[in-house]
The first five atom37 places (N, CA, C, CB, O) and aatype in JSON, in Angstrom:
{
  "aatype": [20, 20, 20, 20, 20, 20, 20, 20, 20, 20, 20, 20, 20, 20, 20, 20, 20, 20, 20, 20, 20, 20, 20, 20, 20, 20, 20, 20, 20, 20, 20, 20, 20, 20, 20, 20, 20, 20, 20, 20, 20, 20, 20, 20, 20, 20, 20, 20, 20, 20, 20, 20, 20, 20, 20, 20, 20, 20, 20, 20, 20, 20, 20, 20, 20, 20, 20, 20, 20, 20, 20, 20, 20, 20, 20, 20, 20, 20, 20, 20, 20, 20, 20, 20, 20, 20, 20, 20, 20, 20, 20, 20, 20, 20, 20, 20, 20, 20, 20, 20, 20, 20, 20, 20, 20, 20, 20, 20, 20, 20, 20, 20, 20, 20, 20, 20, 20, 20, 20, 20, 20, 20, 20, 20, 20, 20, 20, 20, 20, 20, 20, 20, 20, 20, 20, 20, 20, 20, 20, 20],
  "atom_mask": [
    [1, 1, 1, 1, 1],
    [1, 1, 1, 1, 1],
    [1, 1, 1, 1, 1],
    [1, 1, 1, 1, 1],
    [1, 1, 1, 1, 1],
    [1, 1, 1, 1, 1],
    [1, 1, 1, 1, 1],
    [1, 1, 1, 1, 1],
    [1, 1, 1, 1, 1],
    [1, 1, 1, 1, 1],
    [1, 1, 1, 1, 1],
    [1, 1, 1, 1, 1],
    [1, 1, 1, 1, 1],
    [1, 1, 1, 1, 1],
    [1, 1, 1, 1, 1],
    [1, 1, 1, 1, 1],
    [1, 1, 1, 1, 1],
    [1, 1, 1, 1, 1],
    [1, 1, 1, 1, 1],
    [1, 1, 1, 1, 1],
    [1, 1, 1, 1, 1],
    [1, 1, 1, 1, 1],
    [1, 1, 1, 1, 1],
    [1, 1, 1, 1, 1],
    [1, 1, 1, 1, 1],
    [1, 1, 1, 1, 1],
    [1, 1, 1, 1, 1],
    [1, 1, 1, 1, 1],
    [1, 1, 1, 1, 1],
    [1, 1, 1, 1, 1],
    [1, 1, 1, 1, 1],
    [1, 1, 1, 1, 1],
    [1, 1, 1, 1, 1],
    [1, 1, 1, 1, 1],
    [1, 1, 1, 1, 1],
    [1, 1, 1, 1, 1],
    [1, 1, 1, 1, 1],
    [1, 1, 1, 1, 1],
    [1, 1, 1, 1, 1],
    [1, 1, 1, 1, 1],
    [1, 1, 1, 1, 1],
    [1, 1, 1, 1, 1],
    [1, 1, 1, 1, 1],
    [1, 1, 1, 1, 1],
    [1, 1, 1, 1, 1],
    [1, 1, 1, 1, 1],
    [1, 1, 1, 1, 1],
    [1, 1, 1, 1, 1],
    [1, 1, 1, 1, 1],
    [1, 1, 1, 1, 1],
    [1, 1, 1, 1, 1],
    [1, 1, 1, 1, 1],
    [1, 1, 1, 1, 1],
    [1, 1, 1, 1, 1],
    [1, 1, 1, 1, 1],
    [1, 1, 1, 1, 1],
    [1, 1, 1, 1, 1],
    [1, 1, 1, 1, 1],
    [1, 1, 1, 1, 1],
    [1, 1, 1, 1, 1],
    [1, 1, 1, 1, 1],
    [1, 1, 1, 1, 1],
    [1, 1, 1, 1, 1],
    [1, 1, 1, 1, 1],
    [1, 1, 1, 1, 1],
    [1, 1, 1, 1, 1],
    [1, 1, 1, 1, 1],
    [1, 1, 1, 1, 1],
    [1, 1, 1, 1, 1],
    [1, 1, 1, 1, 1],
    [1, 1, 1, 1, 1],
    [1, 1, 1, 1, 1],
    [1, 1, 1, 1, 1],
    [1, 1, 1, 1, 1],
    [1, 1, 1, 1, 1],
    [1, 1, 1, 1, 1],
    [1, 1, 1, 1, 1],
    [1, 1, 1, 1, 1],
    [1, 1, 1, 1, 1],
    [1, 1, 1, 1, 1],
    [1, 1, 1, 1, 1],
    [1, 1, 1, 1, 1],
    [1, 1, 1, 1, 1],
    [1, 1, 1, 1, 1],
    [1, 1, 1, 1, 1],
    [1, 1, 1, 1, 1],
    [1, 1, 1, 1, 1],
    [1, 1, 1, 1, 1],
    [1, 1, 1, 1, 1],
    [1, 1, 1, 1, 1],
    [1, 1, 1, 1, 1],
    [1, 1, 1, 1, 1],
    [1, 1, 1, 1, 1],
    [1, 1, 1, 1, 1],
    [1, 1, 1, 1, 1],
    [1, 1, 1, 1, 1],
    [1, 1, 1, 1, 1],
    [1, 1, 1, 1, 1],
    [1, 1, 1, 1, 1],
    [1, 1, 1, 1, 1],
    [1, 1, 1, 1, 1],
    [1, 1, 1, 1, 1],
    [1, 1, 1, 1, 1],
    [1, 1, 1, 1, 1],
    [1, 1, 1, 1, 1],
    [1, 1, 1, 1, 1],
    [1, 1, 1, 1, 1],
    [1, 1, 1, 1, 1],
    [1, 1, 1, 1, 1],
    [1, 1, 1, 1, 1],
    [1, 1, 1, 1, 1],
    [1, 1, 1, 1, 1],
    [1, 1, 1, 1, 1],
    [1, 1, 1, 1, 1],
    [1, 1, 1, 1, 1],
    [1, 1, 1, 1, 1],
    [1, 1, 1, 1, 1],
    [1, 1, 1, 1, 1],
    [1, 1, 1, 1, 1],
    [1, 1, 1, 1, 1],
    [1, 1, 1, 1, 1],
    [1, 1, 1, 1, 1],
    [1, 1, 1, 1, 1],
    [1, 1, 1, 1, 1],
    [1, 1, 1, 1, 1],
    [1, 1, 1, 1, 1],
    [1, 1, 1, 1, 1],
    [1, 1, 1, 1, 1],
    [1, 1, 1, 1, 1],
    [1, 1, 1, 1, 1],
    [1, 1, 1, 1, 1],
    [1, 1, 1, 1, 1],
    [1, 1, 1, 1, 1],
    [1, 1, 1, 1, 1],
    [1, 1, 1, 1, 1],
    [1, 1, 1, 1, 1],
    [1, 1, 1, 1, 1],
    [1, 1, 1, 1, 1],
    [1, 1, 1, 1, 1],
    [1, 1, 1, 1, 1]
  ],
  "atom_positions": [
    [[19.82, 15.05, 23.18], [20.92, 15.13, 22.05], [22.38, 14.56, 21.67], [21.15, 16.21, 22.05], [23.01, 14.28, 20.65]],
    [[22.6, 14.53, 23.31], [24.28, 14.23, 23.68], [24.5, 12.93, 23.64], [24.83, 14.67, 25.15], [25.63, 12.47, 23.53]],
    [[22.99, 11.91, 23.74], [23.02, 10.87, 23.62], [22.89, 10.27, 22.03], [22.18, 10.56, 24.51], [23.35, 9.22, 21.59]],
    [[22.15, 11.22, 21.39], [21.64, 10.39, 20.12], [23.08, 10.54, 19.15], [19.99, 11.19, 19.28], [23.16, 9.87, 18.12]],
    [[24.17, 11.43, 19.54], [25.26, 11.85, 18.62], [25.89, 10.76, 18.83], [26.06, 13.16, 18.83], [25.34, 9.74, 18.44]],
    [[27.03, 10.65, 19.4], [27.66, 9.11, 19.74], [26.82, 7.61, 19.51], [27.98, 9.12, 21.36], [27.45, 6.58, 19.25]],
    [[25.69, 7.62, 19.61], [25.06, 6.34, 19.87], [24.76, 6.64, 17.66], [23.26, 6.31, 21.54], [24.8, 5.61, 16.99]],
    [[24.57, 7.74, 17.06], [24.49, 7.84, 15.44], [25.75, 7.41, 15.06], [24.2, 9.33, 14.79], [25.91, 6.59, 14.15]],
    [[26.74, 7.97, 15.76], [28.08, 7.86, 15.06], [28.37, 6.35, 14.67], [29.28, 8.42, 16.05], [28.46, 5.85, 13.54]],
    [[28.48, 5.75, 15.93], [28.46, 3.93, 16.22], [28.15, 3.66, 15.52], [27.82, 3.11, 17.09], [28.88, 3.13, 14.68]],
    [[26.72, 3.83, 15.3], [25.94, 2.95, 14.22], [26.21, 3.33, 13.06], [24.52, 2.94, 14.26], [26.18, 2.33, 12.34]],
    [[26.56, 4.59, 12.26], [27.06, 4.26, 11.01], [28.16, 4.02, 10.72], [26.86, 4.91, 10.32], [28.48, 4.0, 9.53]],
    [[29.33, 3.68, 12.01], [30.92, 3.21, 11.52], [30.61, 1.66, 11.62], [32.47, 3.79, 12.71], [31.48, 0.99, 11.07]],
    [[29.56, 0.89, 12.2], [29.24, -0.34, 12.43], [28.4, -0.87, 11.47], [28.74, -0.47, 13.59], [28.88, -1.54, 10.55]],
    [[26.84, -0.58, 11.57], [25.75, -0.99, 10.8], [25.82, -0.65, 10.15], [24.79, -0.96, 10.91], [26.55, -1.45, 9.56]],
    [[25.61, 0.17, 9.44], [25.51, 0.89, 8.21], [24.83, -0.22, 7.16], [27.04, 1.47, 7.73], [23.61, -0.12, 7.06]],
    [[25.11, -0.68, 6.81], [24.6, -1.75, 5.58], [23.57, -2.22, 5.83], [25.37, -2.93, 5.26], [22.66, -2.19, 5.0]],
    [[23.39, -2.83, 7.13], [22.25, -3.39, 7.43], [21.31, -2.41, 8.31], [22.57, -4.65, 8.09], [20.16, -2.86, 8.3]],
    [[21.38, -1.69, 8.76], [20.47, -0.71, 8.94], [19.81, -0.06, 7.54], [21.17, 0.3, 9.77], [18.62, 0.23, 7.4]],
    [[20.74, 0.09, 6.65], [19.87, 0.88, 5.75], [19.42, -0.17, 4.8], [20.61, 2.14, 5.02], [18.62, 0.44, 4.1]],
    [[19.46, -1.39, 4.37], [18.47, -2.19, 4.23], [17.31, -2.44, 4.89], [18.88, -2.99, 4.19], [16.4, -3.0, 4.28]],
    [[17.15, -2.05, 6.38], [16.45, -2.95, 6.89], [15.15, -1.24, 6.81], [17.22, -3.96, 8.61], [13.92, -1.17, 6.72]],
    [[16.13, -0.27, 6.88], [15.08, 1.66, 6.44], [14.59, 0.96, 4.9], [16.66, 3.95, 6.05], [13.49, 1.38, 4.56]],
    [[15.16, 0.07, 4.0], [14.65, 0.23, 2.58], [13.29, -0.68, 2.64], [15.86, -0.33, 1.33], [12.21, -0.58, 2.06]],
    [[13.86, -1.73, 3.7], [12.44, -2.59, 3.62], [11.23, -2.09, 4.36], [12.62, -4.03, 4.19], [10.11, -2.58, 4.25]],
    [[11.67, -0.78, 5.33], [10.54, -0.39, 6.32], [9.66, 0.78, 5.2], [11.31, 0.44, 8.05], [8.45, 0.99, 5.29]],
    [[10.69, 1.5, 4.08], [10.18, 1.54, 3.02], [9.09, 1.4, 2.29], [10.59, 1.17, 2.75], [8.09, 2.11, 2.14]],
    [[9.54, 0.05, 1.7], [8.47, -0.57, 1.05], [7.69, -1.32, 1.55], [8.74, -1.12, 0.22], [6.82, -1.77, 0.8]],
    [[7.69, -1.74, 2.91], [6.63, -1.84, 3.64], [5.81, -0.51, 3.72], [7.05, -2.32, 4.89], [4.61, -0.71, 3.53]],
    [[5.98, 0.21, 3.84], [4.88, 1.75, 4.42], [4.5, 1.65, 3.18], [5.53, 3.61, 5.02], [3.29, 1.87, 3.14]],
    [[5.1, 1.33, 1.7], [4.41, 1.68, 0.17], [3.52, 0.53, 0.51], [5.46, 1.56, -1.51], [2.32, 0.75, 0.66]],
    [[3.82, -0.22, 0.58], [2.8, -1.3, 0.58], [1.43, -1.2, 1.19], [3.34, -2.33, 1.15], [0.49, -1.08, 0.41]],
    [[1.18, -1.25, 2.49], [0.86, -0.92, 3.4], [-0.47, 0.5, 2.83], [2.26, -0.69, 4.23], [-1.66, 0.36, 3.1]],
    [[0.04, 1.65, 2.13], [-0.57, 2.85, 2.0], [-1.46, 2.12, 0.62], [0.58, 4.35, 1.8], [-2.65, 2.36, 0.43]],
    [[-0.71, 1.29, -0.16], [-1.42, 0.81, -1.78], [-2.83, -0.25, -1.21], [0.1, -0.45, -3.05], [-3.84, -0.47, -1.89]],
    [[-2.53, -0.84, 0.34], [-3.33, -1.72, 1.06], [-4.51, -1.03, 1.64], [-2.57, -2.38, 2.08], [-5.61, -1.57, 1.77]],
    [[-4.29, -0.12, 1.91], [-5.32, 1.06, 2.49], [-6.14, 1.63, 1.65], [-4.7, 2.21, 3.07], [-7.35, 1.76, 1.83]],
    [[-5.42, 2.05, 0.55], [-6.0, 2.88, -0.84], [-7.32, 2.02, -1.2], [-4.74, 2.86, -2.37], [-8.47, 2.44, -1.18]],
    [[-6.8, 0.5, -1.6], [-7.3, -0.26, -2.41], [-8.93, -0.2, -1.15], [-6.18, -1.86, -2.82], [-10.09, 0.08, -1.43]],
    [[-8.35, -0.56, 0.11], [-9.87, -1.09, 0.67], [-10.16, 0.09, 1.55], [-9.92, -2.71, 1.65], [-10.3, -0.28, 2.72]],
    [[-10.29, 1.26, 1.4], [-10.11, 2.35, 2.37], [-11.79, 1.9, 3.19], [-9.88, 4.24, 1.47], [-12.1, 2.89, 3.85]],
    [[-12.46, 1.22, 3.29], [-13.65, 1.01, 3.58], [-13.56, 0.21, 5.1], [-14.32, 0.25, 2.36], [-14.28, 0.41, 6.08]],
    [[-12.29, -0.86, 4.94], [-12.05, -1.42, 5.73], [-10.75, -1.11, 6.81], [-12.13, -2.35, 5.12], [-10.19, -1.64, 7.76]],
    [[-10.68, 0.14, 5.96], [-9.31, 1.34, 7.09], [-10.54, 1.92, 8.25], [-8.29, 3.45, 5.79], [-10.48, 1.89, 9.48]],
    [[-11.79, 2.5, 7.24], [-12.87, 3.4, 7.9], [-12.83, 2.39, 8.98], [-14.46, 3.77, 7.08], [-12.16, 2.49, 10.0]],
    [[-13.72, 1.26, 8.63], [-13.77, 0.2, 9.57], [-13.29, -0.19, 11.42], [-13.13, -0.49, 8.8], [-13.86, -0.42, 12.49]],
    [[-11.52, -0.05, 10.75], [-10.62, -0.54, 12.05], [-10.51, 0.74, 12.98], [-8.94, -1.11, 11.58], [-10.1, 0.78, 14.14]],
    [[-11.16, 2.14, 11.87], [-10.6, 3.45, 13.19], [-12.19, 3.88, 13.78], [-9.55, 5.38, 12.25], [-12.48, 4.38, 14.86]],
    [[-13.05, 3.5, 12.69], [-14.37, 3.85, 13.54], [-15.33, 2.56, 13.08], [-15.14, 5.59, 13.08], [-15.94, 2.72, 12.02]],
    [[-15.48, 1.65, 13.59], [-16.33, 0.82, 13.67], [-18.04, 1.31, 13.1], [-16.14, 0.45, 15.1], [-19.03, 0.78, 12.59]],
    [[-17.79, 2.03, 13.37], [-20.31, 2.76, 13.65], [-20.2, 3.82, 13.03], [-21.36, 3.48, 15.75], [-19.47, 4.76, 13.35]],
    [[-20.89, 3.76, 12.14], [-20.98, 5.73, 11.85], [-19.91, 6.36, 11.7], [-21.54, 6.7, 13.02], [-19.45, 7.12, 12.55]],
    [[-19.29, 6.06, 10.38], [-17.8, 6.76, 10.15], [-18.51, 8.66, 10.1], [-16.79, 6.0, 8.11], [-19.57, 9.16, 9.7]],
    [[-17.82, 8.96, 10.46], [-18.02, 10.81, 10.41], [-16.82, 11.34, 9.38], [-17.69, 11.74, 12.29], [-16.23, 10.51, 8.69]],
    [[-16.47, 12.75, 9.29], [-16.0, 13.1, 8.45], [-14.5, 12.94, 8.8], [-16.53, 14.22, 8.15], [-13.8, 12.69, 7.82]],
    [[-13.98, 13.01, 9.8], [-13.37, 12.82, 10.7], [-12.23, 11.61, 10.78], [-14.26, 12.79, 11.48], [-11.01, 11.6, 10.96]],
    [[-13.1, 10.73, 10.6], [-12.91, 8.98, 10.41], [-12.45, 9.18, 8.78], [-14.73, 7.74, 10.69], [-11.32, 8.69, 8.69]],
    [[-12.75, 9.54, 7.88], [-12.69, 9.81, 6.86], [-11.4, 10.43, 6.63], [-13.68, 10.38, 6.57], [-10.7, 9.86, 5.8]],
    [[-10.95, 11.43, 7.15], [-9.89, 12.37, 6.9], [-8.79, 12.0, 7.85], [-10.36, 13.84, 7.08], [-7.77, 12.69, 7.95]],
    [[-8.96, 11.06, 8.45], [-7.84, 9.88, 9.4], [-7.26, 9.17, 8.2], [-8.73, 8.5, 10.65], [-6.14, 9.19, 7.69]],
    [[-8.78, 8.32, 7.82], [-8.29, 7.28, 7.09], [-7.57, 7.8, 5.49], [-9.59, 6.25, 6.94], [-7.16, 6.99, 4.67]],
    [[-7.52, 9.41, 5.27], [-6.61, 9.56, 4.1], [-5.62, 9.88, 4.45], [-6.88, 10.34, 3.17], [-4.68, 9.77, 3.67]],
    [[-5.45, 10.34, 5.57], [-3.97, 11.1, 6.26], [-3.19, 9.86, 6.44], [-4.13, 12.04, 7.96], [-1.97, 10.03, 6.38]],
    [[-3.53, 8.81, 6.62], [-3.01, 7.37, 6.99], [-2.46, 6.84, 5.31], [-4.54, 6.2, 7.81], [-1.33, 6.38, 5.1]],
    [[-3.35, 6.99, 4.4], [-2.83, 6.52, 3.42], [-2.29, 7.23, 2.56], [-3.45, 5.92, 2.97], [-1.92, 6.69, 1.52]],
    [[-2.13, 8.53, 2.75], [-1.0, 9.45, 2.28], [0.06, 9.47, 2.82], [-1.23, 10.61, 2.3], [1.09, 9.51, 2.14]],
    [[0.09, 9.45, 4.53], [1.55, 9.48, 4.8], [2.24, 8.24, 4.74], [1.82, 10.01, 6.05], [3.46, 8.29, 4.86]],
    [[1.68, 7.1, 4.56], [2.39, 5.83, 4.08], [2.6, 6.03, 2.65], [1.56, 4.48, 4.33], [3.79, 5.8, 2.41]],
    [[2.2, 6.24, 1.97], [2.32, 6.04, 0.49], [3.29, 7.5, 0.06], [0.55, 5.95, -0.34], [3.59, 7.66, -1.12]],
    [[3.72, 8.48, 1.06], [4.61, 9.51, 0.88], [5.99, 8.98, 1.76], [3.89, 10.99, 1.42], [7.14, 8.62, 1.48]],
    [[5.19, 9.13, 2.99], [6.53, 8.33, 3.38], [7.14, 7.2, 3.12], [6.59, 8.15, 4.35], [8.33, 7.25, 3.42]],
    [[6.75, 6.08, 2.63], [7.42, 4.91, 2.15], [8.15, 5.28, 0.98], [6.52, 3.79, 1.87], [8.96, 4.44, 0.61]],
    [[8.06, 6.44, 0.22], [9.1, 6.73, -0.65], [10.24, 7.17, -0.28], [8.78, 7.48, -1.42], [11.34, 6.82, -0.72]],
    [[9.89, 8.4, 1.04], [10.49, 9.2, 1.48], [12.02, 8.25, 1.87], [9.57, 9.9, 2.58], [13.18, 8.45, 1.51]],
    [[11.36, 7.11, 2.79], [11.89, 6.48, 3.8], [12.98, 5.32, 2.92], [10.6, 5.84, 4.82], [14.2, 5.25, 3.09]],
    [[12.24, 4.58, 2.07], [13.12, 4.1, 0.85], [14.39, 4.49, 0.28], [12.52, 4.23, -0.07], [15.42, 3.82, 0.19]],
    [[14.04, 6.21, -0.26], [15.27, 6.84, -0.65], [16.32, 7.29, 0.67], [14.81, 8.13, -1.53], [17.44, 7.79, 0.57]],
    [[15.79, 7.05, 1.58], [16.51, 8.25, 3.06], [16.63, 9.36, 2.74], [18.05, 8.09, 3.7], [17.72, 9.92, 2.67]],
    [[15.29, 10.0, 2.41], [15.44, 11.52, 1.8], [13.98, 12.22, 3.39], [14.66, 11.61, -0.76], [12.8, 11.87, 3.49]],
    [[14.49, 12.87, 3.98], [13.64, 13.42, 5.14], [12.94, 12.08, 6.34], [12.24, 14.34, 4.25], [11.9, 11.97, 6.98]],
    [[13.95, 11.41, 6.2], [13.79, 9.78, 7.35], [13.07, 10.45, 8.26], [15.39, 8.89, 8.25], [11.84, 10.35, 8.25]],
    [[13.62, 11.11, 9.05], [13.36, 11.56, 10.23], [12.06, 12.04, 10.56], [14.16, 12.4, 10.45], [11.22, 11.56, 11.32]],
    [[12.01, 13.2, 9.76], [10.61, 13.28, 9.56], [9.13, 12.67, 9.11], [10.7, 13.87, 9.13], [7.99, 12.69, 9.58]],
    [[9.72, 12.18, 8.02], [8.94, 11.27, 7.55], [8.82, 9.88, 8.65], [9.53, 10.97, 6.11], [8.33, 8.88, 8.12]],
    [[9.15, 9.76, 9.87], [8.86, 8.59, 10.36], [8.41, 9.44, 11.89], [10.21, 7.33, 10.27], [8.25, 8.68, 12.84]],
    [[8.29, 10.32, 12.05], [7.7, 11.33, 12.73], [6.39, 11.21, 12.67], [8.06, 12.52, 12.34], [5.45, 11.05, 13.46]],
    [[6.55, 11.31, 11.56], [4.61, 11.46, 11.27], [3.48, 10.32, 11.07], [4.33, 12.19, 9.81], [2.25, 10.33, 11.13]],
    [[4.83, 8.94, 10.74], [4.39, 7.8, 11.17], [3.72, 7.6, 12.72], [5.49, 7.04, 10.99], [2.6, 7.14, 12.95]],
    [[4.75, 8.09, 13.74], [4.38, 7.33, 14.74], [3.31, 6.98, 15.39], [4.84, 7.56, 15.36], [3.06, 5.88, 15.88]],
    [[2.24, 8.62, 15.4], [0.71, 8.02, 15.62], [0.47, 7.26, 15.7], [-0.1, 8.05, 15.1], [0.22, 6.56, 16.68]],
    [[0.46, 7.0, 14.08], [-0.18, 5.68, 13.14], [-0.11, 4.59, 13.8], [0.53, 5.3, 11.8], [-0.95, 3.93, 14.41]],
    [[1.37, 4.43, 13.53], [1.68, 3.18, 14.24], [1.04, 2.76, 15.68], [3.08, 3.22, 14.4], [0.41, 1.75, 16.0]],
    [[1.46, 3.95, 16.48], [0.74, 4.02, 18.2], [-1.02, 3.52, 18.18], [0.78, 6.1, 18.91], [-1.53, 2.55, 18.73]],
    [[-1.64, 4.54, 17.35], [-2.91, 4.01, 17.34], [-3.08, 2.57, 16.44], [-3.8, 5.14, 16.82], [-4.25, 2.22, 16.29]],
    [[-2.26, 1.89, 15.96], [-2.64, 0.73, 14.84], [-2.61, -0.21, 15.93], [-1.5, 0.35, 13.39], [-3.67, -0.76, 16.24]],
    [[-1.42, -0.52, 16.64], [-1.06, -1.55, 17.59], [-2.33, -1.56, 18.79], [0.55, -1.18, 18.25], [-2.84, -2.6, 19.21]],
    [[-2.79, 0.04, 19.33], [-3.42, 0.01, 20.4], [-4.99, -0.42, 19.47], [-3.21, 1.55, 21.38], [-5.72, -1.07, 20.22]],
    [[-5.45, -0.26, 18.46], [-6.87, -0.89, 18.11], [-6.45, -2.28, 17.88], [-7.71, -0.21, 16.73], [-7.28, -3.18, 18.02]],
    [[-4.78, -2.63, 17.41], [-5.01, -4.15, 17.2], [-4.88, -4.78, 18.04], [-4.4, -4.77, 16.43], [-4.69, -5.98, 17.89]],
    [[-4.93, -4.12, 19.45], [-4.56, -5.26, 20.92], [-6.72, -5.12, 21.16], [-2.9, -4.08, 23.01], [-7.4, -6.02, 21.65]],
    [[-7.15, -4.03, 20.75], [-8.41, -3.75, 21.68], [-9.22, -4.79, 20.48], [-9.05, -1.7, 21.97], [-10.17, -5.43, 20.92]],
    [[-8.95, -4.93, 19.33], [-10.32, -5.71, 18.24], [-9.42, -7.03, 18.36], [-10.69, -4.97, 16.1], [-10.07, -7.94, 17.84]],
    [[-7.91, -7.62, 18.94], [-7.81, -8.71, 18.98], [-7.51, -9.43, 17.76], [-8.72, -9.02, 19.52], [-7.53, -10.65, 17.57]],
    [[-7.22, -8.42, 16.91], [-6.91, -9.19, 15.64], [-5.86, -9.58, 14.96], [-7.33, -8.76, 14.89], [-4.86, -8.96, 15.32]],
    [[-5.58, -10.62, 13.81], [-4.7, -11.71, 13.64], [-3.42, -11.29, 14.41], [-4.44, -12.04, 12.09], [-3.31, -10.09, 14.67]],
    [[-2.46, -12.14, 14.81], [-1.21, -11.56, 15.12], [-0.49, -11.23, 14.58], [-0.65, -11.92, 15.59], [0.24, -10.29, 14.88]],
    [[-0.43, -12.19, 13.17], [0.15, -10.97, 11.7], [0.13, -9.85, 11.56], [-0.38, -10.95, 10.56], [1.15, -9.26, 11.18]],
    [[-1.02, -9.2, 11.83], [-1.26, -7.39, 11.37], [-0.67, -6.76, 13.01], [-3.63, -6.77, 10.93], [-0.08, -5.68, 13.05]],
    [[-0.85, -7.37, 13.94], [-0.35, -6.88, 15.1], [1.35, -7.12, 14.96], [-1.1, -7.65, 16.39], [2.13, -6.17, 14.95]],
    [[1.7, -8.24, 14.86], [3.07, -7.84, 14.77], [3.9, -7.08, 13.88], [3.57, -8.68, 14.79], [5.0, -6.66, 14.23]],
    [[3.15, -6.82, 12.2], [3.09, -6.13, 11.59], [3.14, -3.99, 12.27], [1.99, -6.9, 10.96], [3.81, -3.13, 11.71]],
    [[2.55, -3.83, 13.1], [2.14, -2.36, 13.26], [3.2, -2.52, 14.88], [-0.07, -1.91, 13.36], [3.42, -1.48, 15.5]],
    [[3.88, -4.08, 15.52], [4.57, -3.3, 16.22], [5.69, -3.45, 15.82], [4.47, -3.39, 17.4], [6.54, -2.92, 16.55]],
    [[6.18, -4.12, 14.68], [7.62, -3.72, 13.6], [7.73, -2.42, 13.12], [7.67, -4.52, 12.18], [8.79, -1.79, 13.13]],
    [[6.55, -1.98, 12.65], [6.4, -0.24, 12.37], [6.51, 0.36, 13.44], [5.08, 0.34, 11.8], [7.15, 1.38, 13.18]],
    [[6.25, 0.32, 14.51], [6.43, 1.22, 15.35], [7.84, 1.01, 16.07], [5.28, 1.23, 16.2], [8.45, 2.06, 16.28]],
    [[8.48, -0.26, 16.51], [9.74, -0.09, 16.51], [10.54, 0.48, 15.77], [10.09, -0.83, 16.57], [11.5, 1.16, 16.15]],
    [[10.07, 0.14, 14.15], [11.45, 0.51, 13.24], [11.32, 2.2, 13.05], [11.45, -0.41, 11.45], [12.27, 2.95, 12.84]],
    [[10.1, 2.52, 13.17], [10.05, 3.65, 13.06], [10.8, 4.77, 14.1], [8.85, 3.7, 12.97], [11.43, 5.78, 13.81]],
    [[10.49, 4.17, 15.43], [11.07, 4.95, 16.11], [13.17, 5.35, 16.43], [10.28, 4.46, 17.12], [13.74, 6.35, 16.86]],
    [[13.71, 3.93, 15.93], [14.68, 3.31, 15.73], [15.05, 4.13, 15.05], [14.68, 2.16, 15.39], [15.75, 4.97, 15.62]],
    [[14.75, 4.41, 13.13], [15.05, 4.61, 12.79], [14.73, 6.71, 12.85], [14.98, 3.54, 12.14], [15.36, 7.51, 12.17]],
    [[13.83, 7.0, 13.66], [13.77, 8.9, 14.37], [14.89, 8.87, 15.06], [12.35, 9.5, 15.63], [15.38, 9.99, 14.94]],
    [[15.69, 8.1, 15.84], [16.85, 8.23, 16.47], [17.97, 8.25, 16.03], [16.94, 7.59, 17.13], [18.73, 9.12, 16.46]],
    [[18.53, 7.12, 14.84], [19.44, 6.82, 14.56], [19.85, 7.53, 12.92], [19.35, 5.48, 14.84], [20.97, 7.54, 12.43]],
    [[18.57, 8.09, 12.29], [18.83, 8.59, 11.19], [18.59, 7.86, 9.79], [20.0, 8.91, 11.36], [18.17, 6.71, 9.75]],
    [[18.89, 8.63, 8.62], [18.72, 7.86, 7.72], [19.91, 7.08, 7.03], [18.07, 8.55, 6.95], [19.64, 6.49, 5.99]],
    [[21.02, 7.03, 7.44], [22.24, 6.44, 7.46], [23.2, 6.59, 6.45], [22.08, 5.29, 7.59], [23.12, 7.65, 5.82]],
    [[24.29, 5.61, 6.05], [25.06, 6.4, 5.32], [24.94, 5.85, 4.04], [26.39, 6.52, 5.79], [25.91, 6.04, 3.32]],
    [[23.72, 5.02, 3.41], [23.29, 5.2, 2.02], [22.05, 5.75, 1.65], [23.32, 4.09, 1.42], [20.99, 5.16, 1.42]],
    [[22.29, 6.92, 1.63], [20.39, 7.89, 1.9], [20.98, 8.92, 0.76], [19.8, 9.06, 4.16], [22.11, 9.0, 0.26]],
    [[19.81, 9.63, 0.55], [19.91, 11.11, -0.33], [20.22, 12.16, 0.96], [18.15, 11.61, -1.32], [20.7, 13.28, 0.76]],
    [[19.93, 11.73, 2.15], [20.19, 12.71, 3.47], [21.57, 13.32, 3.61], [19.98, 11.91, 4.82], [22.06, 14.44, 3.73]],
    [[22.17, 11.43, 3.5], [23.59, 11.66, 3.61], [24.98, 12.19, 2.44], [23.84, 10.45, 4.05], [26.14, 12.58, 2.61]],
    [[24.12, 11.95, 1.28], [24.78, 12.37, -0.13], [24.67, 13.96, -0.27], [23.93, 11.6, -1.49], [25.33, 14.74, -0.97]],
    [[23.46, 14.23, 0.78], [23.17, 16.31, 0.47], [23.74, 16.41, 1.69], [21.19, 17.34, 0.33], [23.63, 17.6, 2.0]],
    [[24.4, 15.69, 2.76], [25.18, 16.54, 4.02], [26.46, 16.31, 3.36], [25.08, 15.91, 5.82], [27.23, 17.27, 3.45]],
    [[26.8, 15.5, 2.85], [28.55, 15.47, 2.52], [28.73, 16.78, 1.3], [29.17, 13.53, 1.66], [29.77, 17.44, 1.27]],
    [[27.6, 17.05, 0.31], [27.69, 17.77, -0.5], [28.11, 19.72, -0.63], [26.66, 17.32, -0.83], [28.38, 20.59, -1.46]],
    [[27.95, 19.56, 0.45], [27.72, 20.83, 2.06], [29.08, 21.23, 2.52], [26.9, 20.0, 3.78], [29.2, 22.0, 3.47]]
  ]
}
């Protein structure tokens, strides 16, 4: 924690607009992927467990969809960003592993890696200056 606070202060003073733009793009990306998975749930279930989907597989598929939809909105506005992205980290780790094992398109793998890296960065960095979290913190 001693390392995170100085990094957070430095980043807020030097990279605020750029980092907030990237955070907002990550939120849009998450929301888009949530819509994409919701419209093609069968494809998501096939990715998670290709043979004989069980109720656990359907639970994971719905967890991914809801986490992406809700997390995308929260990350876009910068509200509960760290918590929202902590929920996304296991999804992105699983996505990277599944995409490497299945040998899917490099674009999908790149999206998974982008989501994983960006989520990890914003878990450490936080919401940024142009966020609801920052506004609420300043009002207190």
